[in-house]
LOMIPA-539849 format. One line per 2 residues: number of its first residue (from 1); their letters; for each residue x, y, z negated of N, C-alpha, C. Coordinates in pm, 1 decimal, padded with zeros to 6 digits. Layout:
// residues N
NUM = A = X Y Z X Y Z X Y Z; ... $
//
This chain:
// residues 106
1 = MH = -02232.2 -01256.1 -00097.2 -02162.4 -01368.3 -00038.1 -02014.4 -01333.9 -00027.3; -01930.0 -01413.8 -00086.6 -01785.5 -01390.3 -00088.3 -01719.4 -01472.5 00021.2 $
3 = ME = -01652.0 -01404.6 00113.1 -01585.8 -01475.1 00223.2 -01434.6 -01467.5 00202.8; -01369.7 -01578.6 00204.7 -01225.2 -01584.1 00191.3 -01158.4 -01530.4 00316.6 $
5 = LM = -01050.9 -01456.4 00298.6 -00977.2 -01402.6 00411.7 -00910.8 -01514.1 00492.8; -00868.1 -01618.1 00425.1 -00798.8 -01726.5 00494.4 -00892.1 -01802.1 00589.4 $
7 = TF = -01018.0 -01815.5 00554.0 -01110.6 -01883.1 00644.6 -01149.2 -01792.3 00759.7; -01138.6 -01662.2 00738.9 -01175.8 -01567.5 00843.9 -01070.8 -01561.5 00954.3 $
9 = IH = -00941.9 -01564.4 00917.2 -00837.8 -01550.1 01019.4 -00766.9 -01681.4 01051.6; -00792.8 -01786.8 00980.7 -00737.6 -01920.2 01006.5 -00584.3 -01921.7 01007.2 $
11 = IG = -00521.5 -01840.0 00923.5 -00375.9 -01837.6 00918.2 -00322.9 -01941.8 00819.6; -00408.6 -01995.0 00735.9 -00366.8 -02098.1 00642.5 -00325.3 -02226.8 00710.9 $
13 = NI = -00366.0 -02244.8 00835.3 -00331.4 -02366.5 00908.8 -00183.0 -02375.6 00941.9; -00113.6 -02262.3 00946.7 00029.1 -02265.0 00980.2 00117.5 -02257.2 00856.0 $
15 = GI = 00057.8 -02263.9 00737.7 00136.1 -02273.7 00615.7 00158.5 -02143.5 00542.3; 00092.8 -02036.2 00581.8 00108.3 -01909.2 00511.4 00004.1 -01903.2 00400.7 $
17 = DA = 00051.6 -01871.5 00280.4 -00035.6 -01865.6 00164.1 -00123.1 -01740.6 00170.5; -00240.8 -01747.4 00110.3 -00333.8 -01633.8 00109.6 -00273.6 -01513.6 00036.7 $
19 = YY = -00190.7 -01539.8 -00063.7 -00127.0 -01431.4 -00138.6 -00045.2 -01342.1 -00046.1; 00029.3 -01399.2 00046.0 00111.6 -01320.2 00137.3 00027.9 -01241.4 00236.7 $
21 = VY = -00084.4 -01295.0 00275.9 -00174.7 -01222.2 00365.3 -00231.8 -01101.5 00292.3; -00274.1 -01120.0 00167.4 -00325.9 -01008.1 00088.7 -00216.2 -00905.2 00063.7 $
23 = LF = -00094.3 -00948.9 00037.8 00017.2 -00857.0 00016.6 00044.2 -00776.4 00142.6; 00043.0 -00840.6 00257.6 00063.7 -00771.6 00384.0 -00047.9 -00671.0 00410.0 $
25 = CG = -00171.2 -00708.3 00381.9 -00283.8 -00615.3 00400.4 -00271.3 -00496.0 00306.0; -00225.1 -00520.1 00185.9 -00204.4 -00410.7 00090.8 -00097.1 -00314.8 00137.7 $
27 = IL = 00014.5 -00368.2 00184.4 00123.0 -00283.3 00234.5 00078.0 -00207.5 00358.2; 00004.4 -00271.6 00444.7 -00045.5 -00206.2 00565.5 -00141.6 -00092.6 00531.5 $
29 = SI = -00229.2 -00115.1 00434.6 -00322.1 -00007.8 00396.8 -00249.5 00108.4 00330.7; -00146.9 00079.5 00252.2 -00067.0 00187.1 00193.6 00003.4 00265.8 00302.6 $
31 = LI = 00055.9 00196.9 00401.4 00123.6 00264.0 00512.1 00027.9 00353.5 00590.0; -00091.9 00305.8 00615.8 -00191.6 00386.6 00687.2 -00229.5 00509.2 00604.6 $
33 = LY = -00254.9 00490.6 00475.6 -00287.3 00604.4 00390.4 -00171.2 00702.4 00379.9; -00050.5 00651.3 00376.9 00066.8 00736.6 00369.0 00070.9 00833.8 00486.9 $
35 = FC = 00050.5 00785.4 00607.2 00056.5 00872.4 00723.4 -00064.8 00964.5 00733.0; -00180.1 00922.5 00684.0 -00297.7 01009.8 00684.9 -00282.5 01124.9 00585.8 $
37 = VK = -00233.6 01094.6 00467.3 -00219.8 01196.0 00362.9 -00101.5 01288.2 00391.4; -00003.8 01238.7 00462.4 00118.4 01314.9 00488.5 00089.8 01447.1 00558.3 $
39 = SI = 00006.8 01447.1 00659.4 -00020.5 01569.9 00733.0 -00095.6 01672.5 00648.3; -00186.4 01626.1 00564.6 -00262.3 01717.8 00478.5 -00171.4 01782.0 00374.7 $
41 = IK = -00086.6 01702.5 00312.9 00001.4 01753.9 00208.7 00104.3 01850.9 00266.3; 00158.6 01821.8 00382.2 00255.2 01913.0 00444.3 00191.9 02047.2 00477.7 $
43 = WV = 00065.7 02046.6 00512.7 -00002.8 02171.0 00543.1 -00024.8 02252.9 00416.1; -00055.9 02187.3 00304.1 -00086.1 02255.9 00179.3 00041.0 02298.3 00106.0 $
45 = VQ = 00138.5 02211.0 00097.6 00258.3 02235.9 00016.8 00381.6 02232.3 00105.6; 00459.3 02336.8 00101.0 00584.5 02343.2 00177.0 00702.3 02331.7 00079.5 $
47 = MK = 00722.4 02209.1 00028.2 00828.2 02185.0 -00069.8 00919.0 02073.3 -00021.8; 01029.2 02054.6 -00094.1 01120.2 01944.9 -00063.1 01074.3 01812.6 -00124.2 $
49 = FD = 00978.8 01815.6 -00213.1 00930.9 01695.6 -00279.8 00805.2 01639.8 -00213.8; 00790.1 01661.7 -00084.0 00668.4 01617.2 -00016.6 00655.8 01465.9 -00011.8 $
51 = RL = 00764.8 01392.6 00001.1 00754.6 01246.0 00004.5 00704.7 01188.9 -00126.7; 00752.9 01246.1 -00234.5 00706.9 01200.1 -00365.7 00558.5 01229.3 -00384.2 $
53 = LI = 00514.4 01346.4 -00343.0 00374.5 01381.9 -00354.9 00286.3 01294.8 -00265.8; 00331.4 01269.0 -00144.4 00256.4 01183.8 -00052.4 00245.7 01041.3 -00107.3 $
55 = YS = 00356.3 00989.1 -00155.6 00356.7 00854.4 -00212.8 00263.4 00846.9 -00333.9; 00265.6 00949.1 -00418.1 00181.3 00949.2 -00537.6 00033.4 00952.3 -00501.9 $
57 = IS = -00003.5 01038.1 -00408.7 -00144.4 01048.6 -00372.3 -00192.2 00921.7 -00303.0; -00110.0 00864.5 -00211.4 -00153.4 00740.6 -00146.1 -00164.6 00626.0 -00246.0 $
59 = SL = -00075.3 00621.8 -00342.3 -00083.9 00518.0 -00444.9 -00209.4 00534.4 -00529.5; -00241.3 00657.8 -00563.6 -00363.2 00682.1 -00640.6 -00488.5 00644.3 -00562.2 $
61 = LI = -00488.8 00673.9 -00432.7 -00603.7 00635.1 -00350.5 -00618.2 00483.7 -00342.8; -00506.6 00413.8 -00327.6 -00510.6 00267.3 -00323.6 -00563.5 00211.7 -00455.6 $
63 = IA = -00515.4 00266.6 -00566.1 -00561.3 00219.7 -00696.8 -00710.5 00245.9 -00713.4; -00757.6 00362.2 -00666.9 -00900.8 00392.8 -00676.7 -00983.2 00298.3 -00590.5 $
65 = IV = -00937.7 00270.8 -00469.6 -01009.5 00179.9 -00380.5 -01011.8 00038.5 -00438.3; -00896.7 -00005.9 -00489.3 -00888.3 -00140.6 -00546.9 -00975.1 -00152.1 -00671.2 $
67 = SG = -00979.9 -00045.8 -00750.3 -01065.8 -00049.5 -00869.2 -01212.1 -00062.1 -00830.2; -01251.3 00010.9 -00726.6 -01389.6 00002.4 -00680.1 -01423.5 -00132.7 -00621.8 $
69 = TG = -01334.9 -00186.5 -00540.0 -01362.3 -00317.6 -00480.7 -01347.3 -00429.5 -00583.2; -01262.4 -00409.4 -00681.7 -01247.4 -00510.0 -00786.6 -01373.9 -00526.8 -00867.4 $
71 = LI = -01446.7 -00417.8 -00885.8 -01574.1 -00427.0 -00956.7 -01678.8 -00499.1 -00872.9; -01673.0 -00477.9 -00741.6 -01770.8 -00540.5 -00653.1 -01740.8 -00689.2 -00634.7 $
73 = IG = -01613.6 -00721.2 -00609.5 -01574.6 -00859.6 -00580.9 -01583.7 -00946.0 -00706.6; -01532.2 -00894.2 -00815.8 -01539.5 -00970.9 -00939.3 -01404.4 -01016.1 -00990.8 $
75 = NG = -01308.0 -01041.1 -00903.8 -01174.0 -01080.2 -00949.1 -01081.2 -00959.8 -00939.1; -01112.1 -00856.0 -01012.5 -01040.8 -00729.0 -01004.8 -00895.9 -00736.6 -01047.1 $
77 = ME = -00864.2 -00821.2 -01142.8 -00726.3 -00827.7 -01192.0 -00631.6 -00882.8 -01086.2; -00674.3 -00981.5 -01011.2 -00588.4 -01038.6 -00907.5 -00567.2 -00938.7 -00794.1 $
79 = VA = -00673.4 -00870.2 -00754.3 -00663.1 -00769.5 -00648.5 -00577.7 -00653.1 -00696.3; -00594.6 -00609.7 -00821.0 -00515.1 -00499.1 -00876.3 -00368.0 -00537.2 -00883.9 $
81 = KI = -00340.0 -00660.8 -00919.1 -00201.1 -00707.8 -00928.0 -00133.8 -00701.1 -00791.4; -00201.7 -00745.1 -00688.8 -00146.1 -00742.6 -00553.8 -00129.3 -00599.0 -00505.8 $
83 = AL = -00226.2 -00512.6 -00537.5 -00218.2 -00372.5 -00495.7 -00099.8 -00302.3 -00562.7; -00081.6 -00325.3 -00690.4 00030.5 -00262.1 -00760.4 00164.8 -00314.2 -00709.7 $
85 = QS = 00172.8 -00441.2 -00678.0 00296.7 -00495.1 -00622.1 00323.9 -00435.9 -00484.0; 00219.6 -00417.1 -00405.3 00236.0 -00357.0 -00273.2 00282.9 -00212.1 -00284.3 $
87 = IS = 00225.1 -00138.2 -00378.5 00263.9 00001.4 -00399.6 00410.0 00010.6 -00442.0; 00451.4 -00073.6 -00533.4 00590.4 -00068.1 -00579.2 00687.3 -00111.4 -00469.7 $
89 = FF = 00651.1 -00212.6 -00392.5 00736.1 -00256.8 -00281.4 00750.7 -00146.4 -00177.0; 00642.2 -00077.8 -00145.2 00647.4 00033.0 -00050.0 00732.1 00147.5 -00105.3 $
91 = GI = 00721.4 00176.3 -00234.8 00802.6 00281.3 -00296.9 00950.9 00250.0 -00291.8; 00985.2 00125.0 -00313.9 01125.9 00083.8 -00305.9 01176.9 00098.8 -00163.3 $
93 = LL = 01098.4 00055.5 -00066.0 01139.6 00070.1 00073.6 01152.6 00216.7 00114.0; 01061.6 00300.4 00067.2 01068.5 00443.3 00096.4 01191.4 00506.5 00033.7 $
95 = SI = 01224.7 00468.4 -00088.8 01344.5 00520.7 -00155.3 01471.3 00479.1 -00081.7; 01476.7 00354.1 -00039.6 01593.6 00306.0 00034.3 01607.4 00380.1 00166.4 $
97 = AI = 01496.0 00404.0 00234.8 01500.3 00477.1 00362.1 01550.3 00619.7 00341.5; 01508.1 00684.9 00234.1 01552.4 00821.8 00205.5 01701.3 00823.4 00173.7 $
99 = LI = 01747.1 00726.8 00093.6 01889.4 00720.3 00060.6 01975.0 00694.9 00183.9; 01932.5 00605.5 00269.8 02007.5 00576.9 00391.9 02011.5 00699.1 00482.7 $
101 = KR = 01900.5 00769.9 00493.3 01894.5 00891.0 00575.4 01990.1 00998.1 00522.7; 01990.4 01017.3 00391.3 02081.9 01116.2 00331.4 02227.9 01073.2 00348.1 $
103 = FI = 02253.8 00944.4 00335.9 02390.7 00895.0 00351.1 02440.0 00915.5 00494.0; 02354.7 00893.0 00591.7 02393.6 00908.5 00731.8 02413.3 01056.3 00766.6 $
105 = LN = 02327.3 01143.7 00713.1 02337.5 01286.2 00745.6 02457.6 01353.2 00680.4; 02505.3 01300.8 00568.7 02619.4 01363.1 00500.2 02748.4 01302.4 00538.6 $
//
């Protein structure tokens, strides 16, 4: 039984499209995975490239999860498209945050 997210949370009544809800959920899940993986990677690797490694591993986990759920749900391409857009948007925001931090410190 396939249940739409929009009928579950009733946010479509205020004019928000389901695509934006899925995008927000994707970004939120990437953010949660980012902080979970961050502590493990810092313990294993003591390098300056820890953010890149954390971002890569969280992105790979998201892609693996989306691939698995895409097979179960049936519309895997749409879910994969949203997941990849969320990953790239999070990467851009992370890069901007790093650049701003370096600019302020120097």
